[in-house]
KELODREN-769062 format. One record per residue (C-alpha): x, y, z. Coordinates in steps of 0.1 Angstrom, whole numbers, plus 5000, padded with zeros to 4 digits. Layout:
XYZ...
END
This chain:
077361426021076161656051073661506082069961496073069761696102071961996084070262246059070962196022071462556013071162886029070462966068068662806088067963116110067963406084065663426055066063706030063363936036063664276012066564555997066464916013067665205995067665095956065965335934067565385903070665245878072365355844068665255824066165555817063165515834059465435820056365655826053165485826049665625829046665415847042965475826041365375860042765535886043665815866047265835879051065825865053765575875057465575869059265255865062865185873065264945867067064795898069964505893067364235886064364355891061964695882060264895911057065085901056365435920053165635919054266015909052366145934053766065964056365875949055665595970056765245961053665065948054964705929058564525930058564295900059763955904063763925899064563805867067963545864070163835852070564225852068264425836069964575801066164775790063364885801060364965781056464925785052964975770049565005783049164665791052564485799056064585811059364455790062364395801065264265781067864105801070963915785069263745747066163735760063163965770060263925795056864065799055364145833051664165842051064385870054064505875055264185888054963845870056163705839053563615816055763605784059363545773060863575737064063415728065463415696068563665696071863575692073163855712072564085741069864295735069964645742066764865724062964795730060264965711056664835722054464925691050864835696050364455695053764415687057564455704060564535687063664465698067864505689070364335699074364435700074564245668072564475648069564215647066164385647063164145654059564195656057464015679053963925682052863995718050363735725051863465706055263535718056363445676059063615659057063815633059964025615063363965614065764265597069664265600071764555593075364575584077164655615079664875595077465085576074065125602074665025639071365075656071665315684067865435686065065345675061465525674057865565661056665825646053465945657050365905634053065705610050965395605053365105606056865285602059565265621062465495625065765365630068965585644072565455639076065525655077265635621074765895622072065845590068565775601066365505585062565515580060865165572057964985572057864695590054464565577055664545541059264455554060264775530063065095535061365385524063665665533067465735542068166045565072066135559072766265592074766535607078066335610077466265645076265935663072265945670071865865707068065955712065165975691061866115709058466235694057766615698054266705702054466835665053266575640056066485612058866635630061266435657064166545684067466395673070066435702073566335688076766195705078166585697076166785722073966905693070066855693068166835658064466915655063666765622060666725596060966365586057566465559060166695538063466595547063666955566065967095599063667295615066267445644069367325656070867345692074267285710075067205744078667165757078266895784079066615760076566405743072766405745070866105769067766215770065066455754061666545766059166795756056766995772052766955764050867185791051167465767054667585772057267495740060067415760062467095751064766955778067766785773070066575794073766555795076466275813077566585839074566605851073166885837069966965820069367205795066067385788065467495754062467755741061467615703059667905699062268165702064967915692067367995727068567845759065867925786067567775815070167545835069367275856072567235871073666915891070166755890072366415894075866335901075866125875074466105834071166155832069265825823066265945817064166225819060166285809057866565811054366455822051466465797049866815802051166895835054467095847056366815858059666675849060766335861064566235862066865965873070565885869072665575877073165775911070265605929068065875929064465955915063566355913060266485905060666865895057867105892058167455868055467695884057968025878056968165851060168115828062167975855063967645863062267365878062367345913062566995932059566885943059866525954062666295951063665925967067365895971069965635981073765585986075665645950078565435959078765145982077865186020080965166043079165096076075465056086073665046121069965046139069965416154067365346183065365056200062565046179064464916152063365096124065865346111069265196097071665486099074165406064077765586052078365556024081665595998079565865982080666076014076966096028075465996055071965866051068865696073066265436060063165296072062064986073058665066075057865396047060565566020058565836037060865836066064165796050066366136049069666216042071766446067073866516041077566536029080266636056082266946050084667136069082467506062078867396064078067786057079967826024078867466013075067546013075967865992077967665968076567315957077867025971079866925935081867305942082467265976085967265980086367176017084166866016085166606036086366216026083565946031082965846066084465476080082765476110080565616134079165616165075465656182073265726210069665856209069765936248070466276248069366286209066766586213069266816235072366786211074166586185073866226186076466106161080066126157081965986126085665926118086366016082089265846058092565936065091266216083092066336118088966556121085966376137082866516129079366526151075966516134072366586147069866296138066966496151067466756122069066566099072366746095076066826097076366876139077967176155081767046164084566936143086566726169090366786167092866766200095667036200098266856206099166846164098367246159095667156131099067036111097066856081100666706068100566466095099366126085097666136118093765986112091165896135090265516140087765446162084765596181082465546210079965736226078965676264075765536271074565876285074966056252077366316276080766196262082666096232085865876230087865906200090965676192093665796168096565596149099265766166098165586200095965896215092865826228090466136239087466246256085066496247082166686258079166616234077566926244080267186241082566996221085467066247088866836253087566626284091566466292093166136275094365846283097565736293100466006306101766006267099565766246097365476254098965306230102565256212100665166181097565256161094365216183092064956167088864976188087565156219084765106238082565256271080365076295077065096302077665256338080465446321082865296349085065136324086265206288088664926268090565006245093064756217095864906199097964726169100664686199098864356207097564486240094364486255093564746282090964826308090865186323088665376346086365616323086365896351090065886365091765776333093465526352094765216338093264926355094564596337095964476303095564166282097964036259095963886227097763636205097663886172096764236165093264336168091664466137088464576154085864556185082664526194080664606232077764426242076864666266073864446285075864156288079264316291081164096266083764256244084364056209088164136191088364066156091963976152094264036120094863596121090763586114089963456149087363626173087663656211085163716238086163916267084163916298084364286314083564136348086163856352088464036324089063736308088863586274086063336280085963216243087763226209086063156174087563046144086962906111086863286092088863206062088963596058089463916072086663996098084364296085081964316111080364206142076964236156075664096189071963936192069664186218070163916244073863886235073363516232074463526193077263676178076963716140080363776122080663876085084363826069085863846036085463496026081663586018080263406052078063516077078463336105076263286139078363186169076363096198078063206233076763016261077962676241080862836219079462676190078962756152075162756152074762876111076562966084076063106048077463186020076363516001077463605961079063945977081563986010078964166037081464476046078764566073075764426092073964536119071364316142067964506148067264576187063864406184065864116170063564066141065664186111069564176099070564396079073964396054075564586031077864446003081164475981079764695952076164685961074565035967071664855986070964726020069764366026067264266051066963936066064163826090064563606118063263266115063463206150060863446159058063286142058562886139060362616155064162626144066462346161069862506161072462266161076062296163077762266125080862026125084162146120083862036084080862196075080462366042077962636035075862696009074963045990071663236003070463475974070163765986067163965988065764125956067563805937066263535925066763145915067362965886065162645877068562475886068462645923064562615930064962195923067862215947065662405974062662105967065361895978066162096005062662116019062861726022066361756046065061986066065261856101062061686114060261856143060861666177058061496189058161426229057461076239054461026261057160886285061060996288062060716309060760396326061860546359060760886358057661006373054961156344052361376348049361416326049061706300045261796313044262116324043962166361039962186361040061836346040961666385041761956409038261986417036861616423036861606457034661946459032061896435030061886460030262236474030762326432027462186425025662366456027062696445025962636411022362546416019562746398017562966420014362896398013662576376014562596340011762626318010462456290011462636256008162706235009762666202011962386189015662396203018262656181021062496187020962076179020961846211024561716226025061446246026861596279030561526279034461696268033961536239030761666216028261436203025461526188021861346201020561116179016961066176015060796183014460626151011760346165008260436149006560276180004860546204006960596235005860426266005260626294005660346321009560416332012060166321013759996354016259836335017560116316018560286347020659976355022660036321026560006321028660216307031660166285033960246315032260016337032359706309036359786302036859756337034859396334036959316307040559416323039859146351040658896322043359066301045059286329045259556303044259906317044960206290041160156277039760256306042560566317041960676284038060686290037960896324040661146307037961236280035261256308034561596329034561626366030561506369030961286346033561086365031761106402028960956378031160646369032860646404029560596420027960366394031060096409029260026442026859696443023959966454024160126427024359836400028159766403030159506413032459446439035059296416034859576394035759786422038859536425039159606393039059986392041559946423043859756400043760026376045060256398048060016407048959986370048960346366051660396398053460106388053960236350054760586365052260776337049661036346050761016382048461356393045161166381046060876396046361076428043161266425041160916410041760716441041161006464037361036450037060686449038260676486035960916494032860766478033260426490035760436519033360246550032159956518036159916510036659856547033959586552035259386518038259176527039159136486039059556484041359566514043659326499044159556471044159866486046959736504048659666474048260006462049660146491052659966488052960136454052060436466054660476490057360366472056460616444055960856469059060806487061460836456059661176448059961316480064161216482064361366448062861706460064561746491068061696473066661976446065462216474068962166492070562256459068662536457068862716489072562706490072862846460070863136471072563146502076263056497078863316485079963216448
END
C-alpha cells in the first residue's frame, strides 16, 4: 500500500495528449458523402480508433473515441460508422462517439455490410448475423458450413431488394433473400477463392476479384460472365469503377501496384506501380469525379487525379507516416513545432505538432541520388540502410545542410537539408579506409557544433573525425592514432566550441580541446557507456552505462556529480528539460523516469505498454514526444506543470510504477474505476497557514494601497478636490446606490412610512460604529481579532474616519482610545499583520498625539506598546543585518 501522497496510476507530470504520424493500416478505407457540406470524407482505421479526413485537403476532421481492442473491419452508412473489434461491433455517431453496441458473435468479426436499417456481420466461424441498427436486436442468423462455404466477401447488388451476395474462399457465390431467409441461387465460381465483390456502374453486373489474380465481370441476373481480366501480381485486394464517364476499372494488388482496365475495349490501359510499398488495402473512385483514393498498410493515404486522357493517375495529395517504427526522434528547432523522425523504413520525416499540412518527408537515403531519382525508391540498388542516430543544428540551415545522420552498419554518414526537404550535398567518409566496404567499421555517434559549421563523427574503430558542414572537407581527428581503443559510444561539443567530450567502450570519458584536438582530461567510468547526451546551456553531460545506471558529469568541474540507478533494463534514450532541471530516461523495462538533477531524486515514473525507443522534450517545455517498439506513430505527452500546480516529491526506492495509457488508446471499465479512485488519492493542495511560526513576524496580504497612504490622506484629498460641485442628476440613477467601502453593499431604502423630517437629528451624528462598539467590548474580553478584521476590510478614508471618531471631541472616549492601543499591542505580541500595526499606530499618533500626552492612562498604555515595538524591531533588525552581511560576503568573496 503506497502513501496517500503518491499518484495511484500513471504519471503526475505527463498526460497523454495525441498521436502523430498515424494515417492508415491494413484495413480498407471507407468513403462517405456529406449532403449538407456537399463534400466527400475518407475514414481510415488506426489501431483502436479511426480518423476522418476531408478529401478536398486531406485535413483531419475527427478522431474517434478509442475502443478496447484493435479495429478489425470498418464500414459506414449515411449516419453511422461501424467498427468491429473482437467479437463486438460498435456504431459511432458524428465520427466520434459510440451510440450502439452489437454483441452476440462467438468469434472475431471480420466482415461488415450496412444494409438500410440493418447491419450484416460475418465472423471467422462463418456465422452471419443481421442486426437491427436502432434496437441492437438480432434480426436473423445464418450459419454456413465452413468446409463447403467459407464466407470471404459480401455485397448488396444494386436495386436487388433484400438480396445479399456472399462470396466464399472455395470460389462459389450464393445469393440470399435475407427477409425471407431463403437461398435464391448458387453460382459455381471460377475455381479460386473470392477476395472482393464490387458493384459495377451497370445494374445486375458485379465485379469479382479472385485469389488467382483474375477479375470477373459477371451478370448475376443471367448468370453470364461478360469479361475476364488477369493480373500477375497476386490476389486482387480491391476493386473500383470510374463513374465520371470513363469505363475504367482499377484493381489493387498485394505488391502495391494498381492495374487500370478499359471495360469497353477489354484491355489493360495503364499500370500505377509502387503506389504503396505494401498491399493496396482499399481503393475508391469518387462518384462522378476523376479522383482515386488509395490506402495501404504502409501508413499512407493517397489521392490520385486522372486529368490526362488515357493516362495513369498522378499524385494529387497525400498523408504519409513511417511504414516501419521510428528509431530516433528529436525536436528540430526552438519553436518545438517540428519533430524530426528517422524510421526503420529508411526515411527521414518531419512531423508538425500544429497541423498535418506542415509535415514533410526528406526521403530515403541513397548513395547515388541522381540515379535514384530516375529509378523508383523500390528499384534503387544504392539505397542506404535505416538511420540509427542523427544530429541537427538550425543555426545555418538557410546556408547549408543542417542534419548529419549515421546509418545502420554503414561507414558513410550523410548530410540532409531540412529547408529543401531532401538529402544533402555530402556523404562524409574518412579517407583512411580507402572506401573499403568489406571492413566492418561503421559510424556510431555524431554531433554538430552550436554554430552549425562543424560535424563531429565517431566510428566503431575508435576514431573521431571533424568535418566542415559547408564544404564537406575533413578538418582533423582526435588523438594521434585513435581517440579510444574500442568503439566510440558518444560524442558531444559544448555550447562555445571550446570542448569536445567523447566516451568509448574502453570505459573512458575523454575531454578534448575542440580546436587544437588536444586531450585535456580523462575520467574512468564504472561500466561501459551506451550513449551520451549533453545539455549545452547547463554544461551537464548524461552518460548511460551498460549496468543500466546513468551518470551526470559537470563539464565545468569535470566531475561526476550525480548517479541515477533504478532502471531494470537497457537505457534506450534520454532527454533534458529545457531548463536542464529534469532528466527523462526511457529504458527497456517499459518505464519513463523523470529525475530531478538539483535534488538527485526520482520525482516521476510511469510504465507504458510498449518500451519507448526514443524520447524528446520540446524546447518550449510543453510536450514530451516518444516513439515505441512496434509502433508507427509519435506520441505527445503534455506537461502538467505548465498549467496546474503539481507538487513533486521524491519517490521511495520501492515505488512500483503504474501504466499510463498511450495517447489514442482507451481505458477499460475497470481502468476507469481505478482512475476514479486515483482522483480521490491525489495529493491535497497545500494551504499555507496564517502564521508559519509564533516566533516569525508575519505581514498582511493586503495591497500597499490599503495602508501605505494613511499618513498622506490630506495631500491626496487636496489633489483630488473637484473644481466644481457635483450636479444633481435630473433622472433616477442608472446604478443602484451602494454604501461607501471596499466591501460592496447596497444602500437599502428607508421603509418608514412617515414623512422625512427636515430638522437635523443631532443624535444620528453621534451614532457609534461597529468598530467603536467592538473596541468597547474588547476592554472586557481582551479579544482584538474582531476589530482588526474590521479595519482590514476598510479603505484608507474609512480608517481615517474611524480613528478620528475615537477622540472625546468627536463622540469617543479615553477608554476606547486605550482599547485601540491595547489592540496594537496584541498585534505586536502575536507578530501578525506587522505592517498594518505600524501604519495604524502611525496614523493614531498623528491624529491624537497631544491628547495622549495630556492623559496619564493613555501614556502608560503607549509605553507598553513602545516596549513591545522595540523588542520586535530589535530582533528583526538583527536578522536583517545577518542576511545583508551574508549577501555582501557572497557577492565579494572568491568562491
